[in-house]
Each structure stands twice: as structure tokens, then as C-alpha cells.
matplotlib code that plots the C-alpha trace (Angstrom):
import matplotlib.pyplot as plt

x = [0.0, 1.4, 1.8, -0.1, 2.3, 1.2, 2.9, 6.3, 9.0, 12.8, 15.5, 19.3, 20.0, 21.7, 25.0, 23.0, 20.5, 23.3, 24.8, 21.5, 20.8, 24.1, 23.5, 20.2, 21.5, 24.5, 22.3, 21.9, 25.4, 27.8, 29.0, 32.3, 32.8, 31.7, 29.3, 32.1, 34.3, 31.3, 30.7, 34.4, 34.6, 31.7, 33.0, 36.4, 34.6, 32.9, 36.4, 37.3, 37.4, 34.2, 32.3, 33.8, 31.8, 28.5, 29.0, 27.8, 24.3, 23.7, 23.0, 26.3, 26.7, 29.3, 30.5, 29.6, 29.8, 26.9, 27.2, 23.9, 24.1, 20.4, 21.2, 24.4, 26.6, 29.4, 31.6, 30.7, 29.6, 30.0, 26.8, 25.9, 24.7, 23.8, 24.5, 21.9, 23.1, 21.9, 18.2, 17.1, 13.9, 14.1, 12.2, 9.4, 8.5, 8.6, 5.6, 4.1, 5.3, 7.9, 10.9, 8.9, 7.6, 11.0, 12.4, 9.5, 10.2, 13.9, 13.2, 11.7, 15.0, 17.4, 15.5, 15.7, 12.6, 11.8, 11.6, 9.4, 7.5, 6.4, 2.9, 2.7, 3.5, 0.8, -1.5, -2.2, 1.4, 1.2, 3.9, 6.9, 10.3, 12.7, 16.0, 18.9, 21.3, 24.2, 22.2, 22.6, 20.2, 20.9, 21.0, 20.6, 20.9, 21.7, 21.3, 22.3, 19.3, 19.5, 15.7, 15.2, 14.5, 10.9, 10.8, 12.8, 11.4, 8.0, 9.2, 8.3, 8.0, 4.2, 3.7, 3.6, 4.7, 7.5, 8.9, 11.7, 15.1, 15.4, 17.6, 20.6, 23.0, 24.1, 26.8, 29.8, 32.7, 34.5, 37.6, 38.0, 41.5, 43.7, 42.5, 42.7, 46.5, 46.3, 44.6, 46.8, 45.6, 46.5, 49.9, 50.7, 49.8, 52.0, 55.0, 54.8, 53.8, 55.6, 54.4, 56.3, 54.2, 54.0, 52.4, 50.7, 49.8, 46.9, 48.2, 49.5, 46.2, 44.4, 46.5, 45.6, 41.9, 42.4, 43.9, 41.2, 38.5, 40.1, 40.0, 36.2, 35.7, 37.7, 35.9, 32.4, 32.9, 31.8, 29.0, 30.4, 27.0, 24.9, 22.7, 22.3, 23.0, 25.6, 26.2, 28.9, 30.2, 33.9, 36.3, 38.2, 37.5, 37.3, 34.6, 36.7, 38.9, 35.8, 35.9, 39.1, 38.9, 35.5, 37.1, 40.3, 39.3, 39.7, 42.6, 44.9, 45.0, 46.6, 50.3, 51.9, 49.6, 48.5, 50.2, 49.2, 45.8, 46.3, 48.6, 49.4, 51.3, 54.6, 55.0, 58.2, 59.6, 60.9, 60.3, 58.0, 56.0, 52.7, 50.2, 46.6, 45.1, 46.0, 45.4, 43.2, 42.4, 40.9, 39.9, 40.3, 37.1, 38.3, 35.2, 34.2, 32.4, 32.5, 35.3, 38.1, 37.8, 39.8, 37.2, 38.4, 36.9, 38.0, 39.5, 40.8, 42.5, 42.5, 41.9, 45.5, 46.6, 43.8, 45.2, 48.6, 46.9, 44.7, 47.6, 49.3, 46.2, 45.7, 49.2, 48.7, 45.5, 47.3, 49.6, 46.6, 45.0, 42.1, 39.4, 37.7, 38.5, 35.5, 34.9, 31.6, 30.6, 33.5, 33.4, 31.8, 34.9, 36.8, 34.2, 35.2, 38.8, 37.7, 35.8, 39.0, 40.8, 38.0, 36.1, 32.4, 30.2, 26.6, 23.8, 24.2, 21.4, 22.4, 23.7, 21.5, 22.7, 19.6, 19.4, 17.0, 17.3, 16.2, 16.8, 13.9, 14.9, 13.4, 15.1, 15.6, 17.8, 20.2, 23.1, 24.9, 28.4, 31.3, 28.8, 31.6, 32.3, 34.2, 30.9, 29.1, 27.8]
y = [0.0, 3.4, 6.1, 9.4, 11.9, 14.5, 12.4, 12.5, 15.1, 15.5, 15.9, 15.2, 11.6, 10.6, 8.6, 5.4, 6.2, 7.0, 3.6, 1.8, 3.6, 2.5, -1.1, -0.9, 0.7, -1.7, -4.0, -1.2, 0.4, -2.2, -3.6, -5.4, -5.0, -6.7, -5.0, -4.4, -2.7, -0.6, 0.7, 1.3, 3.3, 5.6, 6.0, 7.1, 9.5, 11.1, 12.4, 13.6, 17.3, 17.1, 16.2, 18.8, 21.6, 20.0, 19.9, 16.3, 15.6, 12.8, 15.6, 17.6, 21.3, 22.8, 26.2, 27.6, 30.8, 32.8, 35.5, 37.4, 39.9, 40.7, 42.5, 44.1, 41.8, 40.8, 39.9, 36.4, 35.9, 33.0, 31.0, 27.6, 24.7, 21.1, 17.8, 15.2, 11.6, 8.1, 8.4, 5.0, 3.3, -0.3, -2.7, -3.3, 0.4, 1.2, 2.2, 4.2, 7.7, 8.1, 8.9, 11.4, 13.1, 13.2, 15.0, 17.5, 18.3, 18.7, 21.9, 23.5, 22.9, 24.1, 27.0, 30.6, 31.5, 34.3, 31.7, 29.3, 31.2, 28.9, 30.2, 28.6, 25.1, 22.6, 22.1, 18.5, 17.7, 18.7, 21.0, 22.1, 20.6, 22.8, 23.8, 22.6, 25.3, 24.0, 24.1, 27.3, 28.7, 27.4, 29.1, 25.7, 22.0, 19.1, 15.3, 12.5, 10.3, 6.6, 6.3, 8.3, 12.0, 12.2, 11.1, 13.9, 16.5, 15.7, 16.3, 20.0, 21.9, 22.1, 18.7, 20.1, 17.8, 19.9, 21.9, 19.5, 18.7, 19.1, 17.0, 19.2, 18.0, 14.6, 14.1, 11.8, 11.2, 7.9, 6.3, 2.5, 1.1, -0.4, 0.3, 4.0, 3.8, 3.0, 6.3, 8.4, 11.7, 10.7, 9.3, 12.6, 14.7, 12.6, 12.7, 16.5, 17.7, 20.8, 20.9, 19.6, 17.9, 17.7, 14.6, 15.5, 13.5, 14.2, 17.4, 19.0, 18.2, 20.1, 23.1, 22.8, 22.7, 25.9, 27.6, 26.3, 27.8, 31.2, 30.8, 30.0, 33.3, 35.3, 33.6, 34.1, 37.9, 37.5, 35.2, 32.2, 30.6, 33.5, 33.1, 36.1, 33.9, 31.2, 29.0, 26.4, 24.3, 24.7, 21.7, 22.5, 21.7, 18.0, 18.1, 16.8, 14.7, 12.8, 11.0, 9.1, 8.7, 6.9, 4.3, 3.8, 0.3, -0.8, 1.1, 0.6, -3.0, -2.2, -2.8, -0.3, 1.6, 4.8, 7.9, 10.4, 11.9, 14.8, 16.1, 19.7, 21.5, 23.1, 26.8, 28.2, 29.4, 26.1, 22.4, 22.9, 25.8, 24.7, 26.2, 25.5, 26.5, 23.0, 20.2, 17.2, 15.2, 11.7, 8.7, 5.0, 2.9, -0.7, -2.4, -5.9, -7.1, -3.9, -2.9, -0.9, 2.8, 6.0, 8.8, 12.3, 14.4, 17.8, 19.0, 22.3, 22.8, 25.0, 23.2, 23.5, 21.6, 19.1, 16.3, 16.4, 16.3, 13.4, 11.4, 11.7, 10.6, 7.6, 6.5, 6.6, 4.6, 1.9, 1.3, 0.0, -2.0, 0.4, -0.5, 2.9, 6.5, 8.7, 12.4, 14.2, 17.6, 17.9, 21.5, 21.7, 23.2, 20.0, 17.4, 17.4, 16.8, 14.0, 12.4, 12.6, 10.4, 7.8, 9.3, 9.0, 11.7, 10.7, 11.4, 9.2, 6.9, 6.8, 9.3, 11.9, 15.4, 17.2, 20.8, 22.8, 26.6, 28.5, 31.9, 34.2, 34.2, 31.9, 28.5, 29.2, 32.2, 30.1, 28.0, 25.3, 25.4, 22.9, 20.1, 17.5, 14.4, 16.4, 17.4, 14.1, 12.6]
z = [0.0, -1.0, 1.6, 0.9, -0.7, 1.9, 4.6, 2.8, 3.1, 2.6, 5.2, 5.3, 6.2, 9.4, 9.1, 9.9, 7.2, 4.7, 5.4, 5.0, 1.7, 0.3, 1.3, -0.5, -3.6, -4.0, -6.1, -8.6, -8.7, -7.2, -10.5, -10.2, -6.4, -3.3, -0.9, 1.6, -1.1, -2.3, 1.2, 1.8, -1.5, -0.6, 3.0, 1.6, -0.8, 2.2, 3.3, -0.2, -1.0, -3.0, 0.2, 2.6, 4.3, 3.6, -0.2, -0.3, 0.8, -1.7, -4.0, -4.5, -4.1, -6.5, -7.2, -10.6, -12.7, -14.1, -16.7, -17.2, -20.0, -19.9, -16.7, -18.1, -16.0, -18.3, -15.3, -14.3, -10.7, -8.4, -7.8, -6.4, -8.5, -7.5, -9.1, -8.1, -8.0, -7.3, -7.4, -6.2, -5.0, -3.5, -5.8, -3.3, -3.2, -6.9, -9.1, -6.2, -7.2, -4.4, -6.6, -8.7, -5.6, -4.0, -7.1, -7.1, -3.4, -4.1, -6.0, -2.9, -1.0, -3.8, -5.4, -4.1, -2.0, -4.4, -7.2, -5.2, -2.5, 0.4, 0.0, -3.4, -2.3, -3.5, -0.4, -1.4, -0.8, 2.9, 4.4, 2.3, 3.2, 5.2, 3.7, 5.9, 7.1, 5.0, 1.7, -0.2, -2.7, -6.1, -9.5, -11.2, -10.8, -13.1, -13.2, -15.5, -16.3, -16.9, -17.3, -20.4, -21.0, -19.9, -16.3, -14.7, -17.1, -15.6, -12.0, -11.8, -8.5, -8.9, -10.5, -14.0, -16.8, -18.2, -15.2, -14.2, -15.6, -19.4, -21.6, -22.6, -25.4, -24.1, -26.7, -26.7, -29.0, -28.9, -30.5, -30.7, -30.0, -31.3, -34.9, -34.3, -34.5, -38.2, -38.9, -41.2, -39.9, -36.4, -37.5, -39.3, -36.2, -34.0, -36.4, -37.2, -33.7, -32.5, -28.8, -25.8, -23.2, -19.4, -17.8, -14.5, -11.4, -9.0, -7.2, -10.4, -12.1, -9.4, -10.2, -13.9, -13.0, -10.9, -13.9, -16.1, -13.8, -14.2, -17.9, -17.6, -16.0, -18.6, -21.5, -20.1, -20.3, -23.9, -25.0, -26.9, -27.3, -28.4, -25.4, -23.0, -20.0, -19.5, -16.5, -15.8, -13.0, -12.0, -12.1, -8.9, -5.2, -5.9, -8.5, -11.4, -9.1, -8.0, -11.4, -10.8, -7.0, -7.3, -9.7, -7.6, -6.5, -10.1, -11.6, -8.6, -9.6, -12.9, -13.6, -13.5, -11.2, -13.1, -11.8, -14.5, -14.7, -17.1, -19.8, -20.5, -23.2, -21.9, -22.3, -23.7, -20.3, -19.0, -18.4, -15.4, -17.0, -18.5, -20.8, -19.4, -22.7, -24.1, -21.7, -20.9, -17.8, -17.5, -15.5, -16.2, -16.1, -15.8, -14.5, -15.6, -17.7, -19.8, -22.1, -20.7, -21.2, -20.7, -20.1, -20.8, -18.1, -19.2, -22.5, -23.6, -27.0, -30.0, -33.3, -34.4, -31.3, -30.8, -32.9, -31.2, -27.8, -28.9, -30.1, -26.7, -24.9, -27.1, -26.6, -22.9, -23.2, -25.1, -22.1, -20.1, -22.9, -23.2, -25.7, -26.0, -25.4, -24.7, -24.2, -23.5, -25.0, -27.4, -28.7, -32.2, -33.7, -32.9, -34.0, -37.7, -36.6, -34.4, -37.3, -39.4, -36.9, -36.7, -33.8, -33.7, -32.2, -31.2, -28.7, -25.7, -24.6, -21.0, -18.4, -20.1, -19.2, -17.9, -16.6, -14.4, -14.0, -10.9, -12.5, -13.3, -17.0, -19.6, -20.0, -23.7, -22.9, -20.7, -21.9, -19.8, -21.0, -20.4, -20.2, -19.9, -17.8, -15.1, -13.5, -13.8, -10.6]

ax = plt.figure().add_subplot(projection="3d")
ax.plot(x, y, z, "-o")
ax.set_aspect("equal")
plt.show()
């Protein structure tokens, strides 16, 4: 028997409830690991930078940037956005509307009060949930749907059918190994390349992400998308690092153990000087029974440098017998080059990037930029 929706609300889970929820969700997301290893991994992630200062509450609070040219604000401002992860209902409680209602209630915790005044909360839903003190008002939130595009779109704050999270360019580009190494375009780029490269471990990769975030702010002073409003997550403070830490259980079994998580072009001022305008970071997804993959989490390159950078990444992937290299949201100006090397760009049918704005402006006036794997959760 389903509980009445008016008797349900949202609140932060206690440590015991977090532990219990992870035990229940293991059946859905514990691929390739034991229950004990699954619980240890999530407990370790609780101490990672991405979870500090209340940033992890099953949904993730991240810092982002907002440039609103409709209000004459060309200087991007810091805002908060949330990534919502691991929506799960135990089998015995499915088909009762609980997950849909949970997501509808979540808007009332994340959105600014001016956007969703308490007095407008649907009375048939009972009392509105209270916002915990560590949850800041959001400018936007995102999620990555594995149940198609419609379910979360229908989870609007008033129960409306199109007021939820809207599918937003879930593109991927992939290269298949080892056949890619026979590609003439790639071979030529490798042989004629002019750049020197610096391979970077974890701490140095963090520094590159910090530099990358500063470039985000500079670039958002002008509208690259043609939309009056642009928003993005930032890769630092553990957001991008989450991608390789969560898969550590698998890649630490590789021989040799991977020690490089990004590559950056060197600048002309010395061996240790790097140029953050040409770099890529990645994680290794080595989980049975799927094929081995190197997932590029963040990529920045001008067209004239892209093929050189790609050649370096593919060579690194070959060391670990990777079957596929994948990147999300490859910039349009690089897609033709990717195709010339055997890459295939397509719309994903899983992990569908979906966006919800809490700004007063119309959704069609807002662009989510840097929709890449670094901010997946």
C-alpha cells in the first residue's frame, strides 16, 4: 500500500541512514565490487574534498559561474549549483510515485525562495520541506538520467509535466582502440607535432583545474553561445577529481599503477612551466564485464593543437589495454577533426545530461556550457 504523498518530506539523512541507503543501492550500482568494497569506497569519498563543508548531501553542491548579459553583467559571478546523483527506490517500493515526488520536493529545497515562495507550495502535498542550514540557494541543478529524457522533465515543482530537468546536449565522442593507431591523420599529427608535453599527477592536475576555472571566468565575459545567460560548473575543489577517485578500487590493480591523470602543453619558459590553454584530464574505467575505457573528463585545446593532444592521450591509453577513449561535450569546432581520426560523435542513450534553472529568465535564454564528464555525478 502506498503512503499518501502529503505524509512524505525531505531531510538530510543521518549517518546510519546513509549507510543503510548505500546497502540498498548496492544491487543497482555495485557492479564489479563486493558489498564491503562498495561501502568502503563511498565512505572514503565522504572524506574527499568534493564532500567537505556540507557539499555532499547525496546531491552535490558545486561552485559555478553565471554571466547574465540581460542585466548588463558581463563579469561572471560565483553561484551555487547542484548535481543530483543516485536516485534509487528499492524494488518493493517502486511504481508508487515516491521517486517522482522526491524530485519534485527537491526543487523546494534548492531553489531561491523568491523563485518558489512557500505560500505557493501545493497544499495536497502537505507541508513544504525545510532547507537545511548547509544548503545554499541554487542558481541551477543538473542530473544524468538513466531512465530516459521524460521522467525527470516531468518532475516539476508544482507537479507540472515539463517543469523539471530538461535534456541538454548529451553528446559523446569515442575512438576505438587499437584500430585508431592505423589512422593516417593521427599518425601525421604525431609525427609532425611541435608541442612539448608535461604529464601530471593528482596534485598537479588540481593546479591545472584551478587555472582552467580562471579561464572559464575570462571567457564568459563574452557570449560564446549567443545566449544572453551562460552558466557552468567549475572543475576544482574535488569536482573533477571525483571522477578518478571513485574508480580507484579498479585502476589501482593495474600494472603499473597509473600515476598520470592529465597532460598539458609546456610553455616556452621552462620544463615545469605549463600552458593551461592546451590540456586534458581523464579517469580510467576498468570495470568488468564492460570494455576498458579512458574517459576524458575535461579537455581544452585550439583546433590546431587538438590532434597532437589526442595522439598523446591515445598512446597513454594503449599502455593500459584500453578498448575505448571517450569524451563528452566535445566542442563543435573539434568534432570534424575528431571524425577525421576515426572518432564517432553521437547522442548518448544513458547518463543523459539534464538541466534545471532556478533563475527568473526563460530557459531558452540560458546556456549550460562545459557540459563535460568532469561534473558528472
